[in-house]
C-alpha positions as CSV (number, residue, x, y, z in Angstrom):
1,M,-10.4,-98.0,-14.7
2,V,-13.2,-97.7,-17.4
3,Q,-15.0,-100.6,-18.9
4,I,-16.3,-100.1,-22.3
5,F,-19.1,-102.3,-23.8
6,G,-20.8,-102.6,-27.5
7,D,-24.2,-103.1,-27.3
8,T,-25.6,-105.6,-30.0
9,L,-29.1,-104.3,-30.5
10,A,-28.2,-100.2,-30.2
11,F,-29.9,-100.4,-33.9
12,K,-33.1,-100.5,-31.9
13,S,-32.8,-96.9,-30.8
14,Y,-32.0,-95.3,-34.4
15,R,-35.4,-95.3,-35.7
16,N,-36.1,-92.8,-33.0
17,L,-33.0,-90.9,-33.6
18,W,-33.4,-90.6,-37.5
19,N,-37.3,-89.4,-36.9
20,K,-35.9,-86.5,-34.4
21,A,-33.5,-85.6,-37.1
22,Y,-36.2,-85.3,-39.2
23,E,-38.6,-83.4,-37.0
24,N,-35.2,-81.1,-36.1
25,G,-34.9,-80.2,-40.0
26,Q,-31.7,-82.0,-39.8
27,I,-32.5,-84.4,-42.6
28,T,-35.2,-84.5,-45.6
29,A,-38.1,-86.4,-46.1
30,E,-36.6,-88.7,-48.6
31,K,-33.4,-88.9,-46.6
32,L,-35.3,-90.4,-43.9
33,S,-37.5,-93.0,-45.7
34,E,-34.0,-94.2,-47.3
35,V,-32.4,-94.7,-43.9
36,L,-35.8,-96.4,-42.6
37,N,-35.9,-98.6,-45.7
38,T,-32.6,-99.2,-46.3
39,F,-29.7,-98.6,-43.3
40,L,-32.0,-99.9,-40.6
41,P,-33.4,-103.1,-42.1
42,L,-29.5,-104.5,-42.8
43,Y,-29.4,-103.9,-38.8
44,E,-32.7,-105.5,-38.3
45,K,-31.8,-109.0,-40.1
46,A,-28.2,-108.7,-39.4
47,P,-26.5,-112.0,-38.1
48,K,-25.2,-111.6,-34.7
49,Q,-21.0,-111.4,-35.6
50,M,-22.1,-108.8,-37.5
51,L,-23.7,-106.8,-34.8
52,I,-20.5,-107.6,-32.5
53,S,-18.2,-106.3,-35.2
54,D,-19.9,-103.1,-35.8
55,A,-20.6,-102.5,-31.8
56,T,-16.8,-103.1,-31.6
57,V,-15.9,-100.7,-34.2
58,D,-18.0,-97.9,-32.5
59,C,-16.4,-98.9,-28.8
60,A,-13.2,-98.9,-30.2
61,I,-13.2,-95.3,-32.1
62,A,-15.0,-93.9,-28.5
63,G,-12.3,-95.7,-26.7
64,A,-9.7,-93.7,-28.6
65,Q,-11.3,-90.5,-28.1
66,L,-11.8,-91.1,-24.7
67,M,-8.0,-91.7,-24.3
68,L,-7.1,-88.5,-26.3
69,V,-9.5,-86.5,-24.1
70,A,-7.8,-87.8,-20.8
71,R,-4.3,-86.9,-22.3
72,A,-5.6,-83.1,-22.7
73,H,-6.3,-83.4,-19.6
74,G,-3.1,-84.2,-18.1
75,Y,-3.6,-88.4,-17.9
76,E,-2.3,-91.2,-18.9
77,T,-4.2,-94.2,-20.2
78,N,-3.8,-97.9,-21.1
79,P,-6.2,-99.5,-23.5
80,I,-6.5,-103.1,-21.7
81,A,-8.1,-106.5,-23.4
82,G,-6.1,-109.1,-21.4
83,Y,-8.8,-110.1,-19.2
84,D,-11.4,-112.7,-19.2
85,S,-14.3,-111.2,-21.2
86,T,-16.8,-114.1,-20.9
87,K,-17.3,-112.9,-17.4
88,A,-17.2,-109.3,-18.1
89,A,-20.8,-108.4,-18.7
90,A,-21.9,-110.4,-15.9
91,V,-19.7,-108.5,-13.1
92,F,-21.1,-105.4,-14.7
93,G,-24.5,-107.0,-14.1
94,L,-25.3,-106.5,-18.0
95,D,-27.3,-109.3,-20.3
96,P,-23.8,-110.9,-21.9
97,E,-25.8,-111.9,-24.9
98,R,-26.2,-108.7,-25.8
99,Y,-23.3,-106.5,-24.5
100,V,-20.1,-107.4,-25.4
101,P,-17.0,-106.2,-23.8
102,V,-14.5,-104.4,-26.3
103,M,-12.0,-102.9,-23.8
104,A,-10.8,-101.6,-20.3
105,V,-9.2,-98.1,-20.3
106,A,-6.8,-97.6,-17.4
107,I,-6.6,-93.6,-16.3
108,G,-4.1,-92.1,-14.1
109,K,-1.7,-89.5,-13.6
110,P,1.7,-90.0,-15.3
111,V,4.4,-91.1,-13.3
112,K,6.7,-88.8,-12.2
113,N,10.1,-90.7,-11.2
114,D,11.7,-91.6,-14.5
115,Q,13.0,-94.7,-12.3
116,D,9.5,-96.5,-11.9
117,E,8.2,-95.6,-15.5
118,V,7.8,-99.2,-17.5
119,K,9.6,-98.4,-20.8
120,S,8.3,-100.8,-23.6
121,T,9.1,-101.5,-26.8
122,R,6.9,-101.1,-30.2
123,Y,7.3,-102.5,-33.7
124,A,8.4,-100.4,-36.4
125,A,5.8,-98.9,-38.4
126,E,6.8,-100.6,-41.3
127,Q,6.3,-103.6,-39.7
128,V,2.7,-103.6,-38.7
129,S,1.3,-100.9,-41.7
130,E,1.6,-100.6,-45.4
131,F,0.7,-97.3,-47.2
132,A,-0.2,-97.5,-50.9
């Protein structure tokens, strides 16, 4: 089981990351200035809910990638959100004001015996999505 938490203060490391990108010649001085003067202040002045939403999206994408990599290595996964998320950070010794639980991911070898496998029903794609 892997528990994924979002860091609502991750933006505090962005300045160092962007400065390193500039030092490595990956971005221009103009781009560095643009990022440090527009993008970064948005995070520094953002309401808590925006930081939570941003961390949740980033971690959901990371969780999906973890699940794809596990599948590529012969494992099955299951994302889990059905737990008491109000206690999760404290259980791991994390600051619950900073770290938000996004999901747990169960990882294991697939069942070899079909009679033990749990079959589930899914919604039809047309019921949950629309393409225009």
